C-alpha positions as protocol buffer text, in pm:
chain_id: "A"
residue {
  index: 1
  type: UNK
  ca { x: 6281 y: -4952 z: 2277 }
}
residue {
  index: 2
  type: UNK
  ca { x: 6520 y: -4855 z: 1994 }
}
residue {
  index: 3
  type: UNK
  ca { x: 6357 y: -4508 z: 1983 }
}
residue {
  index: 4
  type: UNK
  ca { x: 6391 y: -4476 z: 2357 }
}
residue {
  index: 5
  type: UNK
  ca { x: 6755 y: -4553 z: 2338 }
}
residue {
  index: 6
  type: UNK
  ca { x: 6797 y: -4308 z: 2045 }
}
residue {
  index: 7
  type: UNK
  ca { x: 6629 y: -4029 z: 2244 }
}
residue {
  index: 8
  type: UNK
  ca { x: 6834 y: -4109 z: 2545 }
}
residue {
  index: 9
  type: UNK
  ca { x: 7153 y: -4088 z: 2334 }
}
residue {
  index: 10
  type: UNK
  ca { x: 7049 y: -3755 z: 2196 }
}
residue {
  index: 11
  type: UNK
  ca { x: 6976 y: -3623 z: 2543 }
}
residue {
  index: 12
  type: UNK
  ca { x: 7325 y: -3734 z: 2658 }
}
residue {
  index: 13
  type: UNK
  ca { x: 7477 y: -3562 z: 2361 }
}
residue {
  index: 14
  type: UNK
  ca { x: 7284 y: -3244 z: 2437 }
}
residue {
  index: 15
  type: UNK
  ca { x: 7396 y: -3246 z: 2800 }
}
residue {
  index: 16
  type: UNK
  ca { x: 7756 y: -3295 z: 2693 }
}
residue {
  index: 17
  type: UNK
  ca { x: 7736 y: -3011 z: 2441 }
}
residue {
  index: 18
  type: UNK
  ca { x: 7568 y: -2774 z: 2682 }
}
residue {
  index: 19
  type: UNK
  ca { x: 7815 y: -2852 z: 2958 }
}
residue {
  index: 20
  type: UNK
  ca { x: 8108 y: -2789 z: 2722 }
}
residue {
  index: 21
  type: UNK
  ca { x: 7950 y: -2458 z: 2610 }
}
residue {
  index: 22
  type: UNK
  ca { x: 7916 y: -2334 z: 2964 }
}
residue {
  index: 23
  type: UNK
  ca { x: 8265 y: -2458 z: 3046 }
}
residue {
  index: 24
  type: UNK
  ca { x: 8409 y: -2258 z: 2767 }
}
residue {
  index: 25
  type: UNK
  ca { x: 8218 y: -1945 z: 2863 }
}
residue {
  index: 26
  type: UNK
  ca { x: 8347 y: -1990 z: 3222 }
}
residue {
  index: 27
  type: UNK
  ca { x: 8689 y: -2008 z: 3074 }
}
residue {
  index: 28
  type: UNK
  ca { x: 8644 y: -1674 z: 2908 }
}
residue {
  index: 29
  type: UNK
  ca { x: 8587 y: -1512 z: 3251 }
}
residue {
  index: 30
  type: UNK
  ca { x: 8882 y: -1698 z: 3392 }
}
residue {
  index: 31
  type: UNK
  ca { x: 9125 y: -1605 z: 3112 }
}
residue {
  index: 32
  type: UNK
  ca { x: 9004 y: -1242 z: 3111 }
}
residue {
  index: 33
  type: UNK
  ca { x: 9091 y: -1216 z: 3474 }
}
residue {
  index: 34
  type: UNK
  ca { x: 9413 y: -1412 z: 3450 }
}
residue {
  index: 35
  type: UNK
  ca { x: 9547 y: -1183 z: 3176 }
}
residue {
  index: 36
  type: UNK
  ca { x: 9414 y: -848 z: 3297 }
}
residue {
  index: 37
  type: UNK
  ca { x: 9763 y: -720 z: 3372 }
}
residue {
  index: 38
  type: UNK
  ca { x: 9909 y: -856 z: 3041 }
}
residue {
  index: 39
  type: UNK
  ca { x: 9681 y: -696 z: 2785 }
}
residue {
  index: 40
  type: UNK
  ca { x: 9442 y: -398 z: 2778 }
}
residue {
  index: 41
  type: UNK
  ca { x: 9073 y: -483 z: 2747 }
}
residue {
  index: 42
  type: UNK
  ca { x: 9003 y: -335 z: 2407 }
}
residue {
  index: 43
  type: UNK
  ca { x: 9311 y: -498 z: 2253 }
}
residue {
  index: 44
  type: UNK
  ca { x: 9217 y: -828 z: 2400 }
}
residue {
  index: 45
  type: UNK
  ca { x: 8857 y: -799 z: 2274 }
}
residue {
  index: 46
  type: UNK
  ca { x: 8973 y: -692 z: 1922 }
}
residue {
  index: 47
  type: UNK
  ca { x: 9218 y: -973 z: 1870 }
}
residue {
  index: 48
  type: UNK
  ca { x: 8968 y: -1225 z: 2008 }
}
residue {
  index: 49
  type: UNK
  ca { x: 8715 y: -1130 z: 1749 }
}
residue {
  index: 50
  type: UNK
  ca { x: 8965 y: -1064 z: 1469 }
}
residue {
  index: 51
  type: UNK
  ca { x: 9093 y: -1420 z: 1499 }
}
residue {
  index: 52
  type: UNK
  ca { x: 8734 y: -1561 z: 1541 }
}
residue {
  index: 53
  type: UNK
  ca { x: 8646 y: -1370 z: 1217 }
}
residue {
  index: 54
  type: UNK
  ca { x: 8932 y: -1537 z: 1031 }
}
residue {
  index: 55
  type: UNK
  ca { x: 8839 y: -1887 z: 1155 }
}
residue {
  index: 56
  type: UNK
  ca { x: 8476 y: -1843 z: 1070 }
}
residue {
  index: 57
  type: UNK
  ca { x: 8532 y: -1693 z: 721 }
}
residue {
  index: 58
  type: UNK
  ca { x: 8752 y: -1987 z: 635 }
}
residue {
  index: 59
  type: UNK
  ca { x: 8444 y: -2216 z: 623 }
}
residue {
  index: 60
  type: UNK
  ca { x: 8142 y: -1985 z: 612 }
}
residue {
  index: 61
  type: UNK
  ca { x: 8231 y: -1745 z: 329 }
}
residue {
  index: 62
  type: UNK
  ca { x: 8029 y: -1930 z: 68 }
}
residue {
  index: 63
  type: UNK
  ca { x: 7716 y: -1902 z: 287 }
}
residue {
  index: 64
  type: UNK
  ca { x: 7800 y: -1545 z: 374 }
}
residue {
  index: 65
  type: UNK
  ca { x: 7831 y: -1455 z: -2 }
}
residue {
  index: 66
  type: UNK
  ca { x: 7498 y: -1618 z: -72 }
}
residue {
  index: 67
  type: UNK
  ca { x: 7322 y: -1424 z: 206 }
}
residue {
  index: 68
  type: UNK
  ca { x: 7516 y: -1097 z: 156 }
}
residue {
  index: 69
  type: UNK
  ca { x: 7238 y: -918 z: -32 }
}
residue {
  index: 70
  type: UNK
  ca { x: 6986 y: -987 z: 251 }
}
residue {
  index: 71
  type: UNK
  ca { x: 7238 y: -885 z: 515 }
}
residue {
  index: 72
  type: UNK
  ca { x: 7314 y: -553 z: 340 }
}
residue {
  index: 73
  type: UNK
  ca { x: 6943 y: -462 z: 328 }
}
residue {
  index: 74
  type: UNK
  ca { x: 6915 y: -538 z: 698 }
}
residue {
  index: 75
  type: UNK
  ca { x: 7238 y: -357 z: 780 }
}
residue {
  index: 76
  type: UNK
  ca { x: 7086 y: -148 z: 1070 }
}
residue {
  index: 77
  type: UNK
  ca { x: 6992 y: -449 z: 1278 }
}
residue {
  index: 78
  type: UNK
  ca { x: 7315 y: -629 z: 1183 }
}
residue {
  index: 79
  type: UNK
  ca { x: 7519 y: -330 z: 1301 }
}
residue {
  index: 80
  type: UNK
  ca { x: 7319 y: -298 z: 1626 }
}
residue {
  index: 81
  type: UNK
  ca { x: 7349 y: -671 z: 1706 }
}
residue {
  index: 82
  type: UNK
  ca { x: 7728 y: -650 z: 1629 }
}
residue {
  index: 83
  type: UNK
  ca { x: 7781 y: -352 z: 1857 }
}
residue {
  index: 84
  type: UNK
  ca { x: 7577 y: -497 z: 2145 }
}
residue {
  index: 85
  type: UNK
  ca { x: 7673 y: -866 z: 2123 }
}
residue {
  index: 86
  type: UNK
  ca { x: 8032 y: -846 z: 2008 }
}
residue {
  index: 87
  type: UNK
  ca { x: 8189 y: -502 z: 2049 }
}
residue {
  index: 88
  type: UNK
  ca { x: 8032 y: -400 z: 2381 }
}
residue {
  index: 89
  type: UNK
  ca { x: 7989 y: -732 z: 2573 }
}
residue {
  index: 90
  type: UNK
  ca { x: 8345 y: -865 z: 2529 }
}
residue {
  index: 91
  type: UNK
  ca { x: 8513 y: -529 z: 2584 }
}
residue {
  index: 92
  type: UNK
  ca { x: 8307 y: -454 z: 2894 }
}
residue {
  index: 93
  type: UNK
  ca { x: 8375 y: -803 z: 3031 }
}
residue {
  index: 94
  type: UNK
  ca { x: 8755 y: -749 z: 2999 }
}
residue {
  index: 95
  type: UNK
  ca { x: 8727 y: -403 z: 3143 }
}
residue {
  index: 96
  type: UNK
  ca { x: 8536 y: -555 z: 3440 }
}
residue {
  index: 97
  type: UNK
  ca { x: 8817 y: -812 z: 3476 }
}
residue {
  index: 98
  type: UNK
  ca { x: 9059 y: -527 z: 3558 }
}
residue {
  index: 99
  type: UNK
  ca { x: 8898 y: -477 z: 3898 }
}
residue {
  index: 100
  type: UNK
  ca { x: 8669 y: -761 z: 3983 }
}
residue {
  index: 101
  type: UNK
  ca { x: 8712 y: -1139 z: 4018 }
}
residue {
  index: 102
  type: UNK
  ca { x: 8637 y: -1411 z: 3771 }
}
residue {
  index: 103
  type: UNK
  ca { x: 8388 y: -1545 z: 4013 }
}
residue {
  index: 104
  type: UNK
  ca { x: 8186 y: -1227 z: 4021 }
}
residue {
  index: 105
  type: UNK
  ca { x: 8203 y: -1193 z: 3640 }
}
residue {
  index: 106
  type: UNK
  ca { x: 8048 y: -1534 z: 3603 }
}
residue {
  index: 107
  type: UNK
  ca { x: 7790 y: -1502 z: 3881 }
}
residue {
  index: 108
  type: UNK
  ca { x: 7660 y: -1163 z: 3745 }
}
residue {
  index: 109
  type: UNK
  ca { x: 7610 y: -1326 z: 3408 }
}
residue {
  index: 110
  type: UNK
  ca { x: 7357 y: -1567 z: 3550 }
}
residue {
  index: 111
  type: UNK
  ca { x: 7116 y: -1274 z: 3584 }
}
residue {
  index: 112
  type: UNK
  ca { x: 7096 y: -1244 z: 3201 }
}
residue {
  index: 113
  type: UNK
  ca { x: 6786 y: -1467 z: 3156 }
}
residue {
  index: 114
  type: UNK
  ca { x: 6587 y: -1238 z: 3399 }
}
residue {
  index: 115
  type: UNK
  ca { x: 6697 y: -934 z: 3204 }
}
residue {
  index: 116
  type: UNK
  ca { x: 6603 y: -1097 z: 2871 }
}
residue {
  index: 117
  type: UNK
  ca { x: 6251 y: -1147 z: 3011 }
}
residue {
  index: 118
  type: UNK
  ca { x: 6241 y: -789 z: 3128 }
}
residue {
  index: 119
  type: UNK
  ca { x: 6345 y: -652 z: 2789 }
}
residue {
  index: 120
  type: UNK
  ca { x: 6087 y: -884 z: 2621 }
}
residue {
  index: 121
  type: UNK
  ca { x: 5820 y: -721 z: 2839 }
}
residue {
  index: 122
  type: UNK
  ca { x: 5940 y: -361 z: 2782 }
}
residue {
  index: 123
  type: UNK
  ca { x: 6012 y: -382 z: 2408 }
}
residue {
  index: 124
  type: UNK
  ca { x: 5765 y: -637 z: 2277 }
}
residue {
  index: 125
  type: UNK
  ca { x: 5492 y: -646 z: 2538 }
}
residue {
  index: 126
  type: UNK
  ca { x: 5550 y: -1006 z: 2638 }
}
residue {
  index: 127
  type: UNK
  ca { x: 5357 y: -1061 z: 2956 }
}
residue {
  index: 128
  type: UNK
  ca { x: 5430 y: -1322 z: 3215 }
}
residue {
  index: 129
  type: UNK
  ca { x: 5239 y: -1481 z: 3492 }
}
residue {
  index: 130
  type: UNK
  ca { x: 5279 y: -1368 z: 3859 }
}
residue {
  index: 131
  type: UNK
  ca { x: 5512 y: -1669 z: 3897 }
}
residue {
  index: 132
  type: UNK
  ca { x: 5725 y: -1547 z: 3614 }
}
residue {
  index: 133
  type: UNK
  ca { x: 5740 y: -1197 z: 3756 }
}
residue {
  index: 134
  type: UNK
  ca { x: 5846 y: -1328 z: 4087 }
}
residue {
  index: 135
  type: UNK
  ca { x: 6116 y: -1537 z: 3918 }
}
residue {
  index: 136
  type: UNK
  ca { x: 6261 y: -1236 z: 3746 }
}
residue {
  index: 137
  type: UNK
  ca { x: 6251 y: -1028 z: 4064 }
}
residue {
  index: 138
  type: UNK
  ca { x: 6445 y: -1299 z: 4249 }
}
residue {
  index: 139
  type: UNK
  ca { x: 6704 y: -1325 z: 3983 }
}
residue {
  index: 140
  type: UNK
  ca { x: 6755 y: -947 z: 3980 }
}
residue {
  index: 141
  type: UNK
  ca { x: 6779 y: -943 z: 4361 }
}
residue {
  index: 142
  type: UNK
  ca { x: 7042 y: -1214 z: 4340 }
}
residue {
  index: 143
  type: UNK
  ca { x: 7250 y: -1011 z: 4102 }
}
residue {
  index: 144
  type: UNK
  ca { x: 7216 y: -710 z: 4328 }
}
residue {
  index: 145
  type: UNK
  ca { x: 7340 y: -913 z: 4630 }
}
residue {
  index: 146
  type: UNK
  ca { x: 7653 y: -1013 z: 4437 }
}
residue {
  index: 147
  type: UNK
  ca { x: 7721 y: -659 z: 4303 }
}
residue {
  index: 148
  type: UNK
  ca { x: 7670 y: -504 z: 4648 }
}
residue {
  index: 149
  type: UNK
  ca { x: 7872 y: -787 z: 4815 }
}
residue {
  index: 150
  type: UNK
  ca { x: 7586 y: -856 z: 5044 }
}
residue {
  index: 151
  type: UNK
  ca { x: 7586 y: -501 z: 5188 }
}
residue {
  index: 152
  type: UNK
  ca { x: 7287 y: -285 z: 5090 }
}
residue {
  index: 153
  type: UNK
  ca { x: 7476 y: 24 z: 5207 }
}
residue {
  index: 154
  type: UNK
  ca { x: 7758 y: -32 z: 4952 }
}
residue {
  index: 155
  type: UNK
  ca { x: 7578 y: 182 z: 4699 }
}
residue {
  index: 156
  type: UNK
  ca { x: 7518 y: 476 z: 4931 }
}
residue {
  index: 157
  type: UNK
  ca { x: 7871 y: 450 z: 5058 }
}
residue {
  index: 158
  type: UNK
  ca { x: 8011 y: 423 z: 4702 }
}
residue {
  index: 159
  type: UNK
  ca { x: 8187 y: 91 z: 4791 }
}
residue {
  index: 160
  type: UNK
  ca { x: 8063 y: -91 z: 4474 }
}
residue {
  index: 161
  type: UNK
  ca { x: 8355 y: -244 z: 4286 }
}
residue {
  index: 162
  type: UNK
  ca { x: 8385 y: -75 z: 3942 }
}
residue {
  index: 163
  type: UNK
  ca { x: 8432 y: -412 z: 3772 }
}
residue {
  index: 164
  type: UNK
  ca { x: 8098 y: -540 z: 3905 }
}
residue {
  index: 165
  type: UNK
  ca { x: 7923 y: -238 z: 3766 }
}
residue {
  index: 166
  type: UNK
  ca { x: 8086 y: -280 z: 3430 }
}
residue {
  index: 167
  type: UNK
  ca { x: 7996 y: -642 z: 3420 }
}
residue {
  index: 168
  type: UNK
  ca { x: 7632 y: -566 z: 3507 }
}
residue {
  index: 169
  type: UNK
  ca { x: 7629 y: -320 z: 3217 }
}
residue {
  index: 170
  type: UNK
  ca { x: 7772 y: -590 z: 2990 }
}
residue {
  index: 171
  type: UNK
  ca { x: 7500 y: -830 z: 3088 }
}
residue {
  index: 172
  type: UNK
  ca { x: 7238 y: -557 z: 3041 }
}
residue {
  index: 173
  type: UNK
  ca { x: 7355 y: -491 z: 2684 }
}
residue {
  index: 174
  type: UNK
  ca { x: 7387 y: -859 z: 2596 }
}
residue {
  index: 175
  type: UNK
  ca { x: 7034 y: -926 z: 2719 }
}
residue {
  index: 176
  type: UNK
  ca { x: 6921 y: -650 z: 2488 }
}
residue {
  index: 177
  type: UNK
  ca { x: 7109 y: -815 z: 2210 }
}
residue {
  index: 178
  type: UNK
  ca { x: 6945 y: -1139 z: 2284 }
}
residue {
  index: 179
  type: UNK
  ca { x: 6594 y: -996 z: 2267 }
}
residue {
  index: 180
  type: UNK
  ca { x: 6674 y: -811 z: 1946 }
}
residue {
  index: 181
  type: UNK
  ca { x: 6775 y: -1130 z: 1777 }
}
residue {
  index: 182
  type: UNK
  ca { x: 6416 y: -1177 z: 1691 }
}
residue {
  index: 183
  type: UNK
  ca { x: 6459 y: -893 z: 1438 }
}
residue {
  index: 184
  type: UNK
  ca { x: 6752 y: -1072 z: 1271 }
}
residue {
  index: 185
  type: UNK
  ca { x: 6732 y: -1109 z: 892 }
}
residue {
  index: 186
  type: UNK
  ca { x: 6625 y: -1442 z: 743 }
}
residue {
  index: 187
  type: UNK
  ca { x: 6969 y: -1589 z: 662 }
}
residue {
  index: 188
  type: UNK
  ca { x: 7163 y: -1901 z: 764 }
}
residue {
  index: 189
  type: UNK
  ca { x: 7272 y: -1877 z: 1133 }
}
residue {
  index: 190
  type: UNK
  ca { x: 7639 y: -1915 z: 1038 }
}
residue {
  index: 191
  type: UNK
  ca { x: 7608 y: -1625 z: 793 }
}
residue {
  index: 192
  type: UNK
  ca { x: 7457 y: -1407 z: 1064 }
}
residue {
  index: 193
  type: UNK
  ca { x: 7713 y: -1516 z: 1316 }
}
residue {
  index: 194
  type: UNK
  ca { x: 8003 y: -1436 z: 1076 }
}
residue {
  index: 195
  type: UNK
  ca { x: 7854 y: -1105 z: 977 }
}
residue {
  index: 196
  type: UNK
  ca { x: 7796 y: -993 z: 1343 }
}
residue {
  index: 197
  type: UNK
  ca { x: 8151 y: -1094 z: 1444 }
}
residue {
  index: 198
  type: UNK
  ca { x: 8316 y: -925 z: 1141 }
}
residue {
  index: 199
  type: UNK
  ca { x: 8122 y: -608 z: 1181 }
}
residue {
  index: 200
  type: UNK
  ca { x: 8175 y: -605 z: 1558 }
}
residue {
  index: 201
  type: UNK
  ca { x: 8550 y: -644 z: 1498 }
}
residue {
  index: 202
  type: UNK
  ca { x: 8551 y: -348 z: 1260 }
}
residue {
  index: 203
  type: UNK
  ca { x: 8362 y: -134 z: 1516 }
}
residue {
  index: 204
  type: UNK
  ca { x: 8637 y: -212 z: 1771 }
}
residue {
  index: 205
  type: UNK
  ca { x: 8916 y: -126 z: 1523 }
}
residue {
  index: 206
  type: UNK
  ca { x: 8939 y: 252 z: 1587 }
}
residue {
  index: 207
  type: UNK
  ca { x: 8918 y: 188 z: 1969 }
}
residue {
  index: 208
  type: UNK
  ca { x: 9197 y: -67 z: 1938 }
}
residue {
  index: 209
  type: UNK
  ca { x: 9413 y: 182 z: 1748 }
}
residue {
  index: 210
  type: UNK
  ca { x: 9340 y: 451 z: 2017 }
}
residue {
  index: 211
  type: UNK
  ca { x: 9423 y: 215 z: 2300 }
}
residue {
  index: 212
  type: UNK
  ca { x: 9748 y: 89 z: 2126 }
}
residue {
  index: 213
  type: UNK
  ca { x: 9846 y: 453 z: 2073 }
}
residue {
  index: 214
  type: UNK
  ca { x: 9784 y: 569 z: 2425 }
}
residue {
  index: 215
  type: UNK
  ca { x: 9881 y: 251 z: 2622 }
}
residue {
  index: 216
  type: UNK
  ca { x: 10117 y: 76 z: 2388 }
}
residue {
  index: 217
  type: UNK
  ca { x: 10108 y: -266 z: 2234 }
}
residue {
  index: 218
  type: UNK
  ca { x: 10138 y: -549 z: 2489 }
}
residue {
  index: 219
  type: UNK
  ca { x: 10435 y: -770 z: 2476 }
}
residue {
  index: 220
  type: UNK
  ca { x: 10348 y: -1099 z: 2312 }
}
residue {
  index: 221
  type: UNK
  ca { x: 10414 y: -1406 z: 2521 }
}
residue {
  index: 222
  type: UNK
  ca { x: 10323 y: -1770 z: 2499 }
}
residue {
  index: 223
  type: UNK
  ca { x: 10059 y: -1724 z: 2775 }
}
residue {
  index: 224
  type: UNK
  ca { x: 9902 y: -1425 z: 2602 }
}
residue {
  index: 225
  type: UNK
  ca { x: 9893 y: -1603 z: 2258 }
}
residue {
  index: 226
  type: UNK
  ca { x: 9739 y: -1916 z: 2412 }
}
residue {
  index: 227
  type: UNK
  ca { x: 9478 y: -1709 z: 2599 }
}
residue {
  index: 228
  type: UNK
  ca { x: 9384 y: -1517 z: 2294 }
}
residue {
  index: 229
  type: UNK
  ca { x: 9360 y: -1824 z: 2083 }
}
residue {
  index: 230
  type: UNK
  ca { x: 9141 y: -1986 z: 2346 }
}
residue {
  index: 231
  type: UNK
  ca { x: 8886 y: -1701 z: 2364 }
}
residue {
  index: 232
  type: UNK
  ca { x: 8886 y: -1671 z: 1984 }
}
residue {
  index: 233
  type: UNK
  ca { x: 8785 y: -2040 z: 1933 }
}
residue {
  index: 234
  type: UNK
  ca { x: 8615 y: -2187 z: 2234 }
}
residue {
  index: 235
  type: UNK
  ca { x: 8375 y: -1926 z: 2382 }
}
residue {
  index: 236
  type: UNK
  ca { x: 8345 y: -1736 z: 2055 }
}
residue {
  index: 237
  type: UNK
  ca { x: 8269 y: -2022 z: 1807 }
}
residue {
  index: 238
  type: UNK
  ca { x: 8245 y: -2360 z: 1968 }
}
residue {
  index: 239
  type: UNK
  ca { x: 8013 y: -2251 z: 2259 }
}
residue {
  index: 240
  type: UNK
  ca { x: 7776 y: -2095 z: 2013 }
}
residue {
  index: 241
  type: UNK
  ca { x: 7760 y: -2409 z: 1794 }
}
residue {
  index: 242
  type: UNK
  ca { x: 7738 y: -2645 z: 2091 }
}
residue {
  index: 243
  type: UNK
  ca { x: 7474 y: -2435 z: 2268 }
}
residue {
  index: 244
  type: UNK
  ca { x: 7253 y: -2402 z: 1959 }
}
residue {
  index: 245
  type: UNK
  ca { x: 7270 y: -2782 z: 1900 }
}
residue {
  index: 246
  type: UNK
  ca { x: 7189 y: -2861 z: 2264 }
}
residue {
  index: 247
  type: UNK
  ca { x: 6892 y: -2615 z: 2262 }
}
residue {
  index: 248
  type: UNK
  ca { x: 6773 y: -2779 z: 1940 }
}
residue {
  index: 249
  type: UNK
  ca { x: 6776 y: -3126 z: 2103 }
}
residue {
  index: 250
  type: UNK
  ca { x: 6624 y: -3060 z: 2450 }
}
residue {
  index: 251
  type: UNK
  ca { x: 6465 y: -2723 z: 2422 }
}
residue {
  index: 252
  type: UNK
  ca { x: 6545 y: -2374 z: 2550 }
}
residue {
  index: 253
  type: UNK
  ca { x: 6390 y: -2400 z: 2888 }
}
residue {
  index: 254
  type: UNK
  ca { x: 6570 y: -2710 z: 2988 }
}
residue {
  index: 255
  type: UNK
  ca { x: 6892 y: -2590 z: 2825 }
}
residue {
  index: 256
  type: UNK
  ca { x: 6876 y: -2261 z: 3008 }
}
residue {
  index: 257
  type: UNK
  ca { x: 6933 y: -2424 z: 3339 }
}
residue {
  index: 258
  type: UNK
  ca { x: 7285 y: -2512 z: 3220 }
}
residue {
  index: 259
  type: UNK
  ca { x: 7375 y: -2139 z: 3243 }
}
residue {
  index: 260
  type: UNK
  ca { x: 7402 y: -2200 z: 3619 }
}
residue {
  index: 261
  type: UNK
  ca { x: 7713 y: -2411 z: 3548 }
}
residue {
  index: 262
  type: UNK
  ca { x: 7911 y: -2109 z: 3430 }
}
residue {
  index: 263
  type: UNK
  ca { x: 7978 y: -1973 z: 3779 }
}
residue {
  index: 264
  type: UNK
  ca { x: 8042 y: -2320 z: 3908 }
}
residue {
  index: 265
  type: UNK
  ca { x: 8313 y: -2382 z: 3651 }
}
residue {
  index: 266
  type: UNK
  ca { x: 8453 y: -2025 z: 3674 }
}
residue {
  index: 267
  type: UNK
  ca { x: 8462 y: -2028 z: 4058 }
}
residue {
  index: 268
  type: UNK
  ca { x: 8648 y: -2356 z: 4053 }
}
residue {
  index: 269
  type: UNK
  ca { x: 8902 y: -2229 z: 3808 }
}
residue {
  index: 270
  type: UNK
  ca { x: 8946 y: -1903 z: 3993 }
}
residue {
  index: 271
  type: UNK
  ca { x: 8978 y: -2064 z: 4336 }
}
residue {
  index: 272
  type: UNK
  ca { x: 9222 y: -2331 z: 4206 }
}
residue {
  index: 273
  type: UNK
  ca { x: 9449 y: -2111 z: 3993 }
}
residue {
  index: 274
  type: UNK
  ca { x: 9385 y: -1741 z: 4088 }
}
residue {
  index: 275
  type: UNK
  ca { x: 9344 y: -1792 z: 4462 }
}
residue {
  index: 276
  type: UNK
  ca { x: 9005 y: -1628 z: 4472 }
}
residue {
  index: 277
  type: UNK
  ca { x: 8766 y: -1686 z: 4763 }
}
residue {
  index: 278
  type: UNK
  ca { x: 8403 y: -1785 z: 4764 }
}
residue {
  index: 279
  type: UNK
  ca { x: 8201 y: -1579 z: 5009 }
}
residue {
  index: 280
  type: UNK
  ca { x: 7854 y: -1625 z: 5165 }
}
residue {
  index: 281
  type: UNK
  ca { x: 7707 y: -1343 z: 4950 }
}
residue {
  index: 282
  type: UNK
  ca { x: 7815 y: -1533 z: 4638 }
}
residue {
  index: 283
  type: UNK
  ca { x: 7617 y: -1831 z: 4744 }
}
residue {
  index: 284
  type: UNK
  ca { x: 7316 y: -1627 z: 4853 }
}
residue {
  index: 285
  type: UNK
  ca { x: 7308 y: -1440 z: 4519 }
}
residue {
  index: 286
  type: UNK
  ca { x: 7351 y: -1750 z: 4313 }
}
residue {
  index: 287
  type: UNK
  ca { x: 7072 y: -1928 z: 4511 }
}
residue {
  index: 288
  type: UNK
  ca { x: 6843 y: -1632 z: 4441 }
}
residue {
  index: 289
  type: UNK
  ca { x: 6919 y: -1626 z: 4066 }
}
residue {
  index: 290
  type: UNK
  ca { x: 6893 y: -1998 z: 4021 }
}
residue {
  index: 291
  type: UNK
  ca { x: 6576 y: -2006 z: 4225 }
}
residue {
  index: 292
  type: UNK
  ca { x: 6427 y: -1731 z: 4022 }
}
residue {
  index: 293
  type: UNK
  ca { x: 6520 y: -1893 z: 3695 }
}
residue {
  index: 294
  type: UNK
  ca { x: 6369 y: -2229 z: 3798 }
}
residue {
  index: 295
  type: UNK
  ca { x: 6058 y: -2050 z: 3917 }
}
residue {
  index: 296
  type: UNK
  ca { x: 6014 y: -1870 z: 3591 }
}
residue {
  index: 297
  type: UNK
  ca { x: 6074 y: -2190 z: 3387 }
}
residue {
  index: 298
  type: UNK
  ca { x: 5844 y: -2406 z: 3609 }
}
residue {
  index: 299
  type: UNK
  ca { x: 5620 y: -2624 z: 3395 }
}
residue {
  index: 300
  type: UNK
  ca { x: 5322 y: -2466 z: 3566 }
}
residue {
  index: 301
  type: UNK
  ca { x: 5410 y: -2126 z: 3434 }
}
residue {
  index: 302
  type: UNK
  ca { x: 5195 y: -1995 z: 3152 }
}
residue {
  index: 303
  type: UNK
  ca { x: 5260 y: -1699 z: 2932 }
}
residue {
  index: 304
  type: UNK
  ca { x: 4973 y: -1466 z: 2905 }
}
residue {
  index: 305
  type: UNK
  ca { x: 4839 y: -1391 z: 2561 }
}
């Protein structure tokens, strides 16, 4: 009985951590959209990761120093992961926020698990059952419904919102990053996270200088400072730590379903504070994505070997 209570307590902790992780990720989409007129996208991404680097280095530098030799040997994959997961994803998300809604940004992200499966198949030959293929197809269809705003003729008529296309590219690249993590060097996770964020920040530095030179430096305000601090700490560091711990407790498949909370939280914030509207195509797209994800992760699914 004591073990049952212990397991139940662990599960409750995992649910709390996973919920907070998705809430913080949803907040990133909300803040990016809320501040899109206050700060250029590269500048926002650069300062997000620069601050995150400082926070991480303050308590991970000893681990990083111990793993530095291994990280230097594996510099090509570290650099690639930094470009895809840090430099590209955040910057493209904030570029997307210039022209699309926080709701769309969050909804399009829910197609990421399907893209991860697709890249696993293409790059590493991971085969799935027909049920898994159908699940991936449904999820991709759901993302297409959202990007096309429920109108298949949008693409032919060039009515696709640029921000939706940028966000789809961001999700595409982050899915590639997620699959390539299997090639990561054998170091402590915090060392790898710190290295990736620091390198990704350095990659953004010349782009930041260019943007500041051409567009000027944004005027610092309390709102901008608070928003930058939020994205540097909560979605950049705490979500990572909370998500990993939740996955460790209940497993990746069960944890993955919590991704569906991101658009729920983001939509609620956007509707309440940014006066965005939820449309039928949002609900249809989300239903297809969630249905596909559940189908792929159904207990009856078996990976082919």
